[in-house]
C-alpha positions as CSV (number, residue, x, y, z in Angstrom):
1,M,4.0,-42.6,21.1
2,A,2.4,-39.3,20.2
3,K,3.1,-36.2,22.3
4,N,0.3,-33.9,23.6
5,K,2.6,-30.9,23.3
6,I,4.4,-30.3,20.0
7,N,7.6,-28.1,20.0
8,V,7.1,-26.0,16.9
9,A,9.7,-23.8,15.1
10,I,8.5,-21.2,12.5
11,I,10.9,-20.6,9.6
12,G,10.5,-17.1,7.9
13,L,8.9,-14.3,9.8
14,G,7.1,-12.1,7.2
15,F,3.9,-13.9,6.6
16,G,5.1,-16.5,9.1
17,A,4.8,-14.2,12.1
18,E,1.0,-14.4,11.7
19,F,1.1,-17.9,13.1
20,I,3.1,-17.3,16.2
21,P,0.3,-16.3,18.5
22,I,-1.9,-19.1,17.2
23,Y,0.7,-21.7,18.2
24,Q,1.2,-19.9,21.5
25,H,-2.5,-20.3,22.3
26,H,-3.1,-23.8,21.0
27,P,-3.4,-26.4,23.7
28,N,-1.2,-28.9,21.9
29,A,1.7,-26.6,20.9
30,N,4.8,-25.0,22.4
31,M,6.0,-22.1,20.3
32,Y,9.6,-23.2,20.8
33,A,11.7,-21.3,18.2
34,I,11.8,-18.9,15.3
35,C,14.3,-18.6,12.4
36,Q,15.1,-15.6,10.3
37,R,18.3,-14.6,8.5
38,N,18.0,-10.9,9.5
39,T,19.2,-10.8,13.2
40,E,17.5,-7.5,13.9
41,K,14.1,-8.7,12.7
42,L,14.6,-12.0,14.4
43,N,15.2,-10.3,17.8
44,Q,12.4,-7.8,17.2
45,I,9.8,-10.5,16.7
46,G,11.4,-12.8,19.4
47,D,11.2,-10.0,21.9
48,A,7.6,-9.0,20.9
49,F,6.3,-12.6,21.4
50,G,8.7,-13.7,24.2
51,I,10.3,-16.5,22.2
52,E,13.7,-17.6,23.5
53,G,14.7,-20.1,20.8
54,R,16.1,-18.0,17.9
55,Y,18.1,-19.0,14.9
56,T,19.6,-17.2,11.9
57,D,20.7,-20.5,10.3
58,Y,18.2,-23.1,9.3
59,D,20.7,-26.0,9.3
60,E,21.6,-25.1,12.9
61,L,17.9,-25.1,13.9
62,L,17.5,-28.6,12.5
63,K,20.2,-29.9,14.8
64,D,18.0,-28.9,17.8
65,E,16.6,-32.3,18.9
66,A,13.9,-30.6,21.0
67,I,12.1,-29.4,17.9
68,D,9.3,-31.7,16.8
69,A,8.0,-29.8,13.8
70,V,8.8,-26.9,11.6
71,H,6.4,-24.5,9.9
72,I,8.1,-23.2,6.7
73,N,7.1,-19.7,5.4
74,T,10.0,-18.8,3.2
75,P,10.2,-17.9,-0.6
76,I,8.8,-20.4,-3.0
77,K,12.2,-21.6,-4.3
78,N,13.2,-22.7,-0.8
79,H,10.1,-24.8,0.0
80,A,11.2,-28.2,-1.4
81,E,14.8,-28.1,-0.2
82,Q,13.9,-27.0,3.3
83,S,11.0,-29.5,3.6
84,I,13.3,-32.4,2.6
85,K,16.0,-31.3,5.0
86,A,13.6,-31.1,7.9
87,L,12.1,-34.5,7.2
88,R,15.6,-36.1,6.9
89,A,16.5,-34.4,10.2
90,G,13.5,-36.0,11.9
91,K,11.1,-33.1,12.0
92,H,7.4,-33.0,10.9
93,V,6.7,-30.4,8.3
94,A,4.0,-27.8,7.7
95,C,4.9,-25.7,4.6
96,T,3.2,-22.8,3.0
97,V,2.2,-23.1,-0.7
98,P,3.2,-24.3,-3.1
99,M,4.8,-27.6,-2.1
100,A,7.6,-27.2,-4.7
101,T,8.4,-25.8,-8.2
102,T,9.1,-29.1,-10.0
103,V,7.5,-32.5,-10.3
104,D,10.7,-34.1,-9.2
105,E,10.9,-32.0,-6.0
106,C,7.3,-33.1,-5.1
107,R,8.3,-36.7,-5.7
108,K,11.3,-36.4,-3.4
109,I,9.2,-34.9,-0.6
110,V,6.7,-37.8,-0.9
111,E,9.5,-40.3,-0.8
112,A,11.0,-38.6,2.3
113,V,7.7,-38.8,4.1
114,E,7.1,-42.5,3.3
115,E,10.7,-43.4,4.1
116,T,10.8,-41.6,7.5
117,G,7.2,-42.1,8.6
118,L,7.0,-38.4,9.4
119,T,4.1,-36.0,8.6
120,Y,4.0,-33.4,5.8
121,M,1.1,-30.9,5.4
122,M,0.9,-28.2,2.7
123,M,-0.8,-25.2,4.4
124,E,-3.4,-24.4,1.8
125,T,-5.6,-21.6,3.0
126,V,-8.6,-21.9,0.8
127,V,-9.6,-25.4,1.9
128,Y,-9.8,-24.1,5.5
129,S,-11.5,-20.8,4.7
130,R,-15.0,-20.1,6.0
131,E,-16.4,-20.1,2.5
132,F,-15.0,-23.5,1.7
133,L,-16.1,-25.0,5.0
134,F,-19.6,-23.6,4.3
135,V,-19.9,-25.2,0.9
136,K,-18.2,-28.4,2.0
137,E,-20.8,-28.7,4.8
138,M,-23.6,-28.2,2.3
139,Y,-22.3,-30.8,-0.1
140,E,-21.7,-33.4,2.6
141,K,-25.3,-32.9,3.9
142,G,-26.5,-33.6,0.4
143,E,-27.9,-30.1,-0.1
144,L,-26.1,-29.6,-3.5
145,G,-27.2,-32.9,-4.8
146,R,-25.0,-34.6,-7.4
147,L,-21.7,-32.7,-8.1
148,Q,-21.7,-31.7,-11.8
149,F,-18.8,-29.3,-12.3
150,L,-16.2,-27.2,-10.4
151,R,-14.6,-23.9,-11.3
152,A,-12.1,-21.8,-9.5
153,S,-9.9,-18.8,-10.1
154,H,-7.1,-16.9,-8.5
155,Q,-6.4,-13.5,-10.1
156,Q,-4.0,-11.2,-8.4
157,E,-1.7,-8.3,-9.4
158,M,1.7,-9.1,-8.0
159,A,3.4,-5.7,-8.6
160,G,5.2,-4.7,-5.5
161,W,5.8,-8.2,-4.3
162,P,9.4,-9.5,-3.8
163,G,11.4,-9.7,-7.1
164,Y,11.3,-13.5,-7.3
165,W,7.6,-13.2,-8.2
166,E,8.3,-11.2,-11.3
167,G,7.2,-13.2,-14.4
168,L,6.3,-16.3,-12.4
169,P,4.2,-18.7,-14.6
170,P,0.6,-18.2,-13.4
171,M,0.0,-21.9,-12.8
172,H,3.1,-22.3,-10.6
173,Y,1.2,-20.7,-7.8
174,A,-2.2,-22.2,-8.5
175,T,-2.9,-24.2,-5.3
176,H,-5.4,-21.6,-4.0
177,C,-7.7,-22.5,-7.0
178,V,-6.7,-26.1,-7.5
179,G,-7.0,-27.1,-3.8
180,P,-10.7,-26.5,-3.4
181,V,-11.8,-28.3,-6.6
182,V,-9.6,-31.3,-5.8
183,D,-10.9,-31.4,-2.2
184,L,-14.6,-31.1,-3.2
185,A,-14.2,-33.7,-6.0
186,K,-12.9,-36.1,-3.3
187,A,-10.6,-37.5,-6.0
188,D,-7.1,-37.1,-7.4
189,A,-6.5,-35.1,-10.5
190,E,-5.6,-37.5,-13.3
191,F,-4.7,-35.3,-16.2
192,V,-4.7,-31.7,-17.2
193,S,-4.8,-29.6,-20.4
194,C,-4.1,-25.9,-20.2
195,L,-4.0,-22.9,-22.6
196,G,-2.1,-19.7,-22.1
197,S,-3.5,-16.4,-23.2
198,G,-2.3,-12.8,-23.6
199,R,1.3,-11.6,-23.0
200,I,3.0,-9.9,-20.0
201,D,5.6,-7.1,-20.3
202,E,8.8,-8.2,-22.0
203,H,11.0,-7.5,-19.0
204,L,8.9,-9.9,-17.0
205,I,9.1,-12.7,-19.5
206,S,12.8,-13.3,-19.4
207,K,13.0,-14.4,-15.7
208,Y,11.0,-17.7,-16.2
209,N,10.6,-17.7,-20.0
210,S,6.8,-17.6,-19.4
211,P,4.9,-15.2,-21.7
212,F,1.3,-15.7,-20.6
213,A,-0.9,-13.2,-18.8
214,I,-3.5,-15.8,-18.0
215,E,-3.4,-19.6,-17.9
216,T,-6.7,-21.6,-17.9
217,C,-6.6,-25.3,-17.1
218,H,-9.1,-28.2,-17.4
219,I,-8.7,-31.0,-14.8
220,K,-10.0,-34.5,-15.2
221,F,-10.4,-36.5,-11.9
222,R,-9.6,-40.2,-11.5
223,N,-12.6,-42.5,-11.2
224,S,-15.0,-39.6,-11.4
225,D,-17.3,-38.1,-14.0
226,V,-16.6,-34.6,-12.7
227,A,-14.2,-32.2,-14.3
228,A,-12.9,-28.8,-13.2
229,E,-11.6,-25.5,-14.7
230,V,-9.1,-23.2,-13.0
231,T,-7.9,-19.8,-14.1
232,R,-4.8,-18.0,-12.9
233,S,-3.3,-14.5,-13.6
234,L,-0.4,-12.6,-12.0
235,F,0.5,-9.6,-14.1
236,N,-0.9,-7.2,-16.7
237,T,-4.5,-8.3,-16.3
238,A,-7.0,-5.7,-15.1
239,R,-9.0,-7.4,-12.3
240,Q,-9.7,-6.9,-8.6
241,Y,-8.1,-9.6,-6.5
242,R,-10.2,-12.7,-6.7
243,E,-9.6,-16.0,-5.0
244,S,-12.8,-17.9,-5.8
245,F,-14.5,-21.2,-6.5
246,D,-17.9,-22.1,-7.9
247,V,-19.6,-25.4,-7.3
248,Y,-22.4,-26.7,-9.6
249,G,-24.7,-29.3,-8.2
250,S,-27.9,-30.9,-9.4
251,K,-30.0,-29.3,-6.6
252,K,-28.0,-26.2,-5.7
253,T,-25.1,-24.2,-7.1
254,F,-22.7,-22.0,-5.2
255,E,-21.2,-19.0,-7.1
256,W,-18.5,-16.7,-5.7
257,T,-19.1,-13.0,-5.7
258,L,-17.7,-11.1,-8.6
259,I,-16.6,-8.2,-6.4
260,E,-14.7,-8.6,-3.1
261,H,-16.8,-8.2,0.1
262,E,-20.1,-8.8,-1.6
263,D,-22.2,-11.8,-0.7
264,P,-22.0,-15.0,-2.8
265,V,-25.0,-16.5,-4.5
266,I,-26.7,-19.9,-4.1
267,H,-29.0,-21.0,-6.9
268,T,-31.7,-23.4,-5.9
269,G,-32.9,-24.7,-9.2
270,E,-33.2,-21.4,-11.2
271,K,-33.8,-19.2,-8.2
272,P,-30.7,-17.2,-7.1
273,E,-30.3,-15.9,-3.5
274,H,-27.5,-14.0,-1.8
275,V,-26.1,-15.8,1.3
276,K,-24.2,-14.7,4.3
277,I,-21.2,-17.0,5.1
278,P,-20.9,-17.9,8.8
279,D,-17.6,-18.1,10.6
280,Y,-16.5,-21.6,11.6
281,A,-14.5,-20.8,14.8
282,H,-16.7,-23.2,16.7
283,L,-14.8,-26.1,15.1
284,L,-11.6,-25.0,16.9
285,P,-10.3,-25.2,20.5
286,K,-11.6,-22.1,22.4
287,P,-8.1,-20.5,23.0
288,I,-7.6,-20.0,19.2
289,Q,-11.2,-19.3,18.0
290,S,-10.6,-15.5,17.9
291,F,-7.9,-15.9,15.3
292,T,-10.4,-16.6,12.6
293,T,-11.3,-12.9,12.6
294,G,-8.1,-11.3,13.9
295,G,-4.3,-11.7,14.0
296,V,-0.9,-10.1,13.9
297,Y,-1.6,-8.0,10.8
298,D,-4.7,-6.1,12.0
299,A,-3.1,-2.8,12.6
300,E,-3.2,-0.4,9.7
301,H,0.6,0.2,9.8
302,N,1.4,-3.5,10.0
303,Q,-0.5,-5.0,7.0
304,H,1.2,-7.9,5.2
305,L,0.4,-7.9,1.4
306,S,-1.3,-11.3,1.6
307,F,-3.8,-9.8,4.0
308,I,-4.3,-6.6,2.0
309,Q,-5.0,-8.6,-1.2
310,G,-6.2,-11.8,0.4
311,A,-8.9,-10.5,2.7
312,G,-7.4,-12.4,5.7
313,H,-7.5,-15.8,3.9
314,G,-11.1,-16.5,5.0
315,G,-10.1,-17.1,8.7
316,S,-8.2,-20.2,7.7
317,H,-5.0,-19.8,9.7
318,P,-6.1,-21.3,13.0
319,H,-7.9,-24.1,11.2
320,M,-4.7,-25.1,9.4
321,V,-2.6,-25.0,12.6
322,H,-5.2,-27.1,14.4
323,E,-5.3,-29.7,11.6
324,F,-1.5,-30.0,11.6
325,L,-1.2,-30.3,15.4
326,S,-4.2,-32.6,15.7
327,S,-2.8,-34.9,13.0
328,L,0.4,-35.2,15.1
329,V,-1.3,-35.7,18.4
330,E,-3.8,-38.2,17.0
331,E,-1.2,-39.9,14.8
332,R,-3.2,-39.6,11.6
333,E,-2.7,-38.1,8.2
334,P,-3.4,-34.4,7.8
335,F,-5.3,-32.8,4.9
336,P,-3.6,-32.2,2.6
337,N,-1.0,-34.8,3.3
338,A,2.2,-35.3,1.1
339,R,0.5,-37.2,-1.7
340,K,-2.5,-34.9,-1.9
341,S,-0.2,-31.8,-1.7
342,A,1.8,-33.2,-4.6
343,N,-1.3,-33.8,-6.6
344,I,-2.5,-30.3,-6.1
345,T,0.9,-28.7,-6.8
346,C,1.7,-30.9,-9.8
347,V,-1.6,-29.9,-11.4
348,G,-0.2,-26.3,-11.6
349,I,3.3,-27.3,-12.7
350,L,2.1,-29.6,-15.5
351,A,-0.6,-27.2,-16.5
352,H,2.1,-24.6,-17.3
353,E,4.0,-27.2,-19.3
354,S,0.8,-28.0,-21.2
355,A,0.2,-24.3,-21.9
356,M,3.8,-24.0,-23.2
357,Q,3.0,-26.9,-25.6
358,G,-0.3,-25.5,-26.9
359,G,-2.6,-27.3,-24.6
360,K,-1.0,-30.8,-24.7
361,Q,-2.7,-33.3,-22.3
362,M,-0.4,-34.0,-19.3
363,L,-0.8,-37.0,-17.0
364,L,-0.3,-36.6,-13.3
365,P,2.5,-39.0,-12.0
366,Q,1.5,-42.1,-10.1
367,F,3.1,-40.9,-6.8
368,T,0.5,-38.1,-6.5
369,F,-2.4,-40.6,-6.4
370,S,-3.7,-41.5,-3.0
371,D,-4.0,-45.3,-3.6
372,T,-0.5,-46.0,-5.1
373,R,3.0,-46.2,-3.7
374,I,6.4,-45.2,-5.0
375,E,8.4,-48.2,-6.2
376,S,11.6,-47.0,-4.7
377,T,10.0,-46.4,-1.4
378,V,8.4,-49.9,-1.4
379,K,11.8,-51.5,-2.0
380,A,13.4,-49.4,0.8
381,L,10.8,-50.7,3.3
382,V,11.0,-54.3,2.3
């Protein structure tokens, strides 16, 4: 039987601290515990938000039977292991992007979800941003007409970020541009082909053996005549931060602004017009509506890098929290669920492999498709 109040634990308190007050104000959540290896930081944040449950050891936290769900906000390399551990410990999982760094890790998470019956949601910000909600609403009302093509990009200079980012293959962190095109296509990515371009500094290459400054991938969707193109860069590319998507329809087309904070353009036929994007706080419970335009990192002296470069992620944080909690209370699949998260994440992983092989076509594995099942999981359930 579903619970109306979910005991949530947040793992990682850098970017993760942004979500504490959202859970504290959500009517279906109890902000139960936090986890951070640094005791001083753990207590500082615990005291600031009045949270009694505090852990410096993740494995110890998972032994707490009162915890229903964990929200993981740790470095990329930890996502898969920590997600699998939580699922095997009987906890629902919300995890920041990307889901994992290998196809095999994605498979193991999907298997764990299907074997335990628990919930996994990748907390992809763009598909809950006000810009995306605006375009999705237009499309679902029929205003765009027939969907013809999708394009997205995520260009970001990662200098100054933690060391594990240095030299990361661009497509290994591509969910912000892959997520919106997969969602709007309403289909699974079937295969990808990607080309790398340019070259990053030599001292950056050695960490991941990835030389490319930019990677650009074409995506073919299953059972669809629509294709998409996504572009990603992380280092040595002169460009203001841009996390964008363009949607080309037969009646109307939406194009992201070229410069941050300007208004995007809608083309009706051949007539362009700048448009103001409304906020979508009205879709949320009243106690968390204010978090679409404000949060922990508002103060000038307390700005997280993801907010400085990411423009607040389009007000997406309370929408993601609400989707995760609602899925648990209503006993339904969240978006994106484990399979869809794997499809989105594996696009990037396989795109980089394609680039390293000169653009070779790479098929997405069956377990990332919404209408298939993993053979080992089926046997386990028989």
